[in-house]
C-alpha positions in Angstrom: 54.0 5.2 -63.2 55.0 7.9 -60.8 51.8 7.4 -58.8 52.5 3.7 -58.6 56.0 4.3 -57.2 54.6 6.8 -54.8 52.0 4.3 -53.5 54.6 1.6 -53.1 56.5 3.9 -50.8 53.7 3.7 -48.3 54.2 -0.1 -48.1 58.0 0.2 -47.7 58.2 3.0 -45.2 56.5 1.2 -42.4 59.1 -1.6 -42.5 61.9 0.9 -42.4 60.2 2.8 -39.6 59.6 -0.3 -37.5 63.2 -1.5 -37.8 64.6 2.0 -36.9 62.3 2.4 -33.9 63.0 -1.0 -32.6 66.8 -0.4 -32.9 66.5 2.9 -31.1 64.4 1.7 -28.2 66.3 -1.6 -27.7 69.6 0.2 -27.8 68.5 2.6 -25.1 67.3 -0.2 -22.8 70.1 -2.8 -23.2 72.5 -1.2 -20.7 70.0 -1.2 -17.9 68.5 -4.6 -18.9 71.9 -6.4 -19.0 74.2 -5.1 -16.3 77.5 -7.1 -16.2 80.2 -5.9 -13.8 83.7 -6.5 -15.0 87.2 -5.2 -14.3 86.2 -3.1 -11.3 89.3 -1.5 -10.0 89.6 -2.4 -6.3 92.6 -1.6 -4.1 94.4 -4.3 -2.1 96.6 -2.9 0.7 98.8 -5.4 2.6 100.4 -3.6 5.6 101.2 -7.0 7.2 104.8 -8.0 6.3 104.4 -11.4 8.0 103.9 -14.7 6.3 100.2 -14.7 6.9 99.7 -11.4 5.3 101.5 -12.4 2.1 99.6 -15.7 2.1 96.4 -13.9 2.3 97.3 -11.6 -0.5 98.0 -14.5 -2.8 94.8 -16.3 -1.6 92.6 -13.2 -2.3 94.0 -12.8 -5.8 93.6 -16.5 -6.6 90.1 -16.7 -5.3 88.9 -13.7 -7.2 89.9 -15.3 -10.5 86.9 -17.5 -10.3 84.7 -14.4 -10.3 84.2 -13.7 -14.0 81.7 -12.0 -16.2 81.8 -12.8 -20.0 85.2 -14.5 -19.5 86.6 -11.3 -17.9 87.5 -10.9 -14.2 84.9 -9.1 -12.1 87.6 -7.4 -10.1 90.8 -5.7 -11.3 93.1 -5.6 -8.2 95.3 -2.5 -7.7 98.0 -3.4 -5.2 99.0 -0.3 -3.1 101.6 0.1 -0.4 99.7 2.1 2.2 96.2 3.1 3.2 97.2 6.8 2.5 97.8 5.8 -1.1 94.4 4.0 -1.1 92.6 7.1 0.3 94.2 9.3 -2.4 93.2 6.9 -5.1 89.6 7.0 -3.8 89.7 10.8 -3.6 90.9 10.9 -7.3 88.0 8.5 -8.1 90.3 5.9 -9.5 89.0 2.9 -7.4 85.6 1.8 -6.1 86.7 0.1 -2.9 89.6 -1.5 -1.0 90.6 -4.4 1.2 93.2 -3.6 3.8 95.1 -6.2 5.7 96.5 -4.4 8.9 100.1 -4.7 10.1 99.1 -6.9 13.1 97.1 -9.5 11.1 99.7 -12.3 11.3 100.3 -11.6 15.1 96.6 -11.7 15.9 96.0 -14.8 13.7 98.7 -16.6 15.6 97.0 -15.8 18.9 94.0 -17.9 17.9 95.9 -21.0 18.9 96.7 -19.6 22.4 94.7 -19.3 25.5 94.0 -15.6 24.9 92.9 -15.4 21.2 92.4 -12.1 19.4 90.5 -12.3 16.1 92.5 -10.7 13.2 90.6 -8.1 11.2 90.3 -7.1 7.6 89.2 -3.6 6.8 86.8 -3.0 3.9 86.5 0.5 2.4 83.8 1.5 -0.1 84.1 4.6 -2.3 80.4 5.3 -2.2 80.5 8.7 -3.9 82.1 7.4 -7.1 78.9 5.4 -7.9 76.2 4.5 -5.5 75.0 1.5 -7.5 78.5 0.0 -7.8 79.1 0.7 -4.1 76.4 -1.8 -3.2 78.0 -4.4 -5.5 81.5 -3.8 -4.2 80.3 -4.0 -0.6 78.5 -7.4 -1.1 81.4 -8.8 -3.1 84.2 -7.9 -0.6 82.1 -9.0 2.3 81.5 -12.3 0.5 85.2 -12.7 0.0 85.9 -12.2 3.7 83.3 -14.9 4.4 85.1 -17.3 2.0 88.4 -16.6 3.7 86.7 -17.2 7.1 85.6 -20.7 6.0 89.1 -21.5 4.7 90.9 -20.2 7.8 88.4 -22.0 10.1 89.1 -25.3 8.3 92.9 -24.8 8.5 92.7 -24.0 12.2 90.5 -26.9 13.1 92.8 -29.3 11.1 95.9 -27.9 12.8 94.3 -28.3 16.3 93.1 -31.9 15.5 96.6 -32.9 14.2 98.2 -31.7 17.4 95.6 -33.3 19.6 94.8 -30.0 21.2 91.6 -29.2 22.9 89.7 -25.9 22.3 88.7 -23.4 25.0 85.2 -21.9 24.8 86.6 -18.7 23.4 88.7 -20.6 20.8 85.7 -22.7 19.7 83.6 -19.5 19.3 86.3 -17.8 17.3 87.2 -20.8 15.1 83.8 -20.7 13.4 84.5 -17.2 12.2 88.2 -16.4 12.9 88.4 -13.2 10.8 86.4 -10.1 11.7 85.7 -7.3 9.3 84.7 -3.7 9.4 83.2 -1.7 6.5 83.9 2.0 6.1 82.1 4.2 3.6 84.4 6.9 2.2 82.9 9.9 0.4 79.4 9.0 1.6 76.4 10.1 -0.5 73.9 10.4 2.4 70.5 11.3 1.0 72.0 12.8 -2.2 73.0 9.5 -3.9 70.7 10.0 -6.9 71.1 13.8 -7.1 73.7 13.9 -9.9 71.5 11.8 -12.2 68.2 13.3 -11.2 69.4 16.8 -12.0 70.2 15.8 -15.6 66.7 15.5 -17.2 65.2 18.9 -16.0 68.4 20.8 -17.0 68.6 19.0 -20.4 65.0 19.9 -21.1 65.5 23.5 -20.0 68.5 23.7 -22.3 66.6 22.1 -25.2 63.7 24.5 -24.8 66.0 27.5 -24.6 67.8 26.5 -27.8 64.5 26.1 -29.6 63.3 29.5 -28.5 66.6 31.0 -29.7 66.2 29.2 -33.0 62.7 30.6 -33.6 64.0 34.1 -32.8 66.2 33.8 -35.8 64.0 31.8 -38.1 62.7 33.3 -41.4 64.7 36.4 -40.9 66.1 38.0 -44.1 69.6 39.4 -43.8 70.9 42.0 -46.2 74.5 41.7 -45.0 76.6 39.2 -43.2 77.1 41.8 -40.5 73.4 41.7 -39.7 73.4 37.9 -39.5 76.6 38.0 -37.3 74.9 40.4 -35.0 71.9 38.1 -34.5 74.1 35.1 -33.9 76.1 37.0 -31.3 72.9 38.0 -29.6 71.9 34.3 -29.5 75.2 33.5 -27.8 75.0 36.3 -25.3 71.3 35.5 -24.4 72.4 31.9 -23.7 74.5 33.1 -20.7 71.8 34.6 -18.5 69.4 31.8 -19.6 71.9 29.3 -18.3 72.3 31.1 -14.9 68.5 31.4 -14.5 68.1 27.7 -15.2 71.1 26.7 -13.0 70.1 28.6 -9.9 66.4 27.9 -10.4 67.0 24.1 -10.6 69.2 24.2 -7.5 66.7 26.1 -5.5 63.8 23.9 -6.7 65.5 20.8 -5.5 66.1 22.3 -2.1 62.5 23.6 -1.9 60.6 20.6 -3.4 62.9 17.6 -2.9 64.5 18.7 0.4 68.0 18.4 -1.0 70.6 20.0 1.3 73.8 21.1 -0.4 77.0 21.9 1.5 77.6 24.7 -1.0 74.5 25.9 -2.7 76.3 28.3 -5.0 78.9 25.8 -6.1 76.2 23.5 -7.3 74.2 26.4 -8.9 77.2 27.9 -10.7 78.3 24.5 -12.1 74.7 23.8 -13.3 74.7 27.2 -14.9 77.9 26.5 -16.7 76.5 23.2 -17.8 73.2 24.7 -19.1 75.1 27.4 -21.0 77.2 24.7 -22.7 74.1 22.6 -23.5 72.2 25.6 -24.9 75.1 26.6 -27.2 75.7 23.0 -28.3 72.0 22.5 -29.3 71.9 25.9 -30.9 75.0 25.1 -33.0 73.5 21.9 -34.3 70.1 23.6 -35.0 71.8 26.5 -36.8 73.0 24.0 -39.4 70.2 21.4 -39.7 67.2 23.2 -38.2 64.4 21.6 -36.2 65.8 18.1 -37.0 68.3 18.9 -34.2 65.5 18.7 -31.7 65.0 15.0 -32.6 68.7 14.3 -32.3 68.9 15.7 -28.8 65.7 14.1 -27.7 67.1 10.8 -28.7 70.4 11.6 -27.0 68.4 12.0 -23.8 66.9 8.6 -24.2 70.3 7.1 -24.9 72.0 9.0 -22.2 69.7 8.6 -19.2 70.2 4.8 -18.6 73.9 5.1 -19.1 74.4 7.9 -16.5 73.3 5.6 -13.7 75.8 2.9 -14.5 79.6 2.8 -14.1 81.6 2.2 -17.3 82.6 -1.2 -15.9 78.9 -2.2 -16.0 78.4 -1.4 -19.7 78.7 -3.7 -22.7 81.8 -2.9 -24.7 80.0 -1.1 -27.5 78.5 1.4 -25.0 81.6 1.9 -22.9 83.9 2.4 -26.0 81.7 4.2 -28.5 78.8 6.0 -26.7 79.6 6.8 -23.1 82.8 8.7 -23.7 81.0 11.1 -26.1 77.9 11.9 -24.0 78.0 15.6 -23.1 75.7 15.0 -20.1 78.3 12.6 -18.6 80.4 15.6 -17.7 77.5 17.2 -15.9 76.9 14.1 -13.7 80.6 13.7 -13.0 81.0 17.4 -12.1 78.0 17.4 -9.7 79.3 14.2 -8.1 82.7 15.8 -7.6 81.1 18.8 -5.9 78.7 16.8 -3.6 80.9 13.9 -2.6 84.5 14.8 -3.1 84.7 18.4 -1.9 85.1 19.9 -5.3 84.1 23.4 -6.3 82.1 24.8 -9.2 85.2 24.8 -11.3 86.6 21.3 -11.8 87.7 19.0 -14.6 84.2 18.6 -15.9 83.7 22.4 -15.9 86.7 22.8 -18.2 85.3 20.2 -20.6 81.9 21.9 -20.7 83.5 25.3 -21.3 85.4 23.8 -24.3 82.1 22.3 -25.6 80.6 25.8 -25.4 83.6 27.4 -27.2 83.5 24.9 -30.0 79.7 25.4 -30.3 80.2 29.2 -30.5 82.7 28.7 -33.4 80.2 26.4 -35.1 77.4 28.9 -34.7 79.6 31.7 -36.2 80.8 29.5 -39.0 77.2 29.3 -40.2 77.4 33.0 -40.9 80.3 32.5 -43.3 78.4 30.0 -45.5 75.0 31.6 -45.4 73.7 33.7 -48.2 72.4 37.2 -47.7 69.4 38.8 -49.4 70.2 41.7 -51.8 67.2 44.0 -52.5 66.1 44.2 -56.1 66.3 47.8 -57.3 63.8 48.7 -60.0 64.5 51.3 -62.7 61.5 53.4 -61.6 63.1 53.7 -58.1 66.3 55.2 -59.6 
């Protein structure tokens, strides 16, 4: 009977394995396969207090309502008072781009019906450093909106000229086909380092995983006679993780400059931050492996597959399940955000992401030490002949 049940397992296990593997690999690919941008925070700054400026503000907001993804607006407008406010919001990484209507917009728009027309201008700002992929989407979207406004304004101007039986000068005719000009400015430009924050993740993660596995094998199968001996070994594991992290952080930074021709404004800021990150990752993986053993390797290998596609996308590009339940809990997200802050926003090695990574390391240390409290020690058996 037992043999029969055992044989039946070999027919059932493949079904379970296939379902589990399909779920894992489909889940890791869906975010990159189905990118839907929605609720992108974009600033709208109207410096023009004239009638045309306010009309344009209303028009932009109304026109954007037709741009929807899954019944949600593609753009979430953030109305700001000044361009200084807009630049600060971009520096704080709160918005991806901005449309600015200058103070002289109404005046220049009125000049289009005079003998000396001056085309009004709308300024487009792109926060490239926040996310290079989204920056391209925002640039195309805002440029397209200016094109739509041009068509609308052109029709209004031609209708007004026709109703007043006015003739067009050559300059007016040329301007009326595209009455609004636009300029695009990239703030916090990425240069050639646009992919650097994400490309640094995989080698550092693998170095952290390998380091944690080596620390695990250093403690495996050891027999401890007292909890003090076990505590001593766990403390050694924790202390060894620190120089390991610095070796990995500085080596990776140097490799990228030597092999990939990366050029960092502050080599040491990047290297120190990557070192902090690696120490945090090593301790996190070591903590999990201290409790569940080599099964932890599989967990963190899967976490790499889950995390890699998500790191390239903005939260606003993810399905709700990923943005609410997976992305906020990814430890590697803080690495990418920290590197991005250093490279594109003038941050140093200690930033908001560094503090989170340090807390991850502290909690991991506590988890490692907690294992000592619940572990059993080996008491040598004393024979009567030894007395």
